C-alpha positions, 0 to 999 in steps of 0.5 A: 867486119874483121874478116872483111878488113883482112881480105881487103888488106890481103887481096884488095878492094875488089875481092873484099867487095865481092866477098861482102856482096856474097855474104850480105846480099840484102845489105847491098840490095838495100843500098843499090836498087840494081845489081849493075851499079855495084858490079860497075863500081867494083870493077872501076871504082872499088874503094868508092863503092866500099866507102859508099856502102859504109856511109850510105845507110844513114844518108850521105851528109856533111863529112861523109862527102870527104870520105867519098872524095878520099875514096875517089882520090884513092881510085884515081891514084891507083890507076894513075900510079900504075901508069906513072910506074910503067912510064919507062915501058912505053917506047919513045917516052922521054921523061922531063 
């Protein structure tokens, strides 16, 4: 887990997830039935996919939904933050 955390901090959730998938493919197969869902998760919702891997082995109950919701907010915020940060690059955009 230490190497995963270091990779996550330095390179981001997509690379950390890919390394985790390569290092422990049986764990990923036990959580997901197909390879397509984790691949799509790492592409579009990487924080949510990683959080689901952490909470799913025991089942998703109670407070686990809070962690998953925070991961979704982090994913949506990363997309929205990039759009907000680049708003001045769009021609014709007048800030309010």
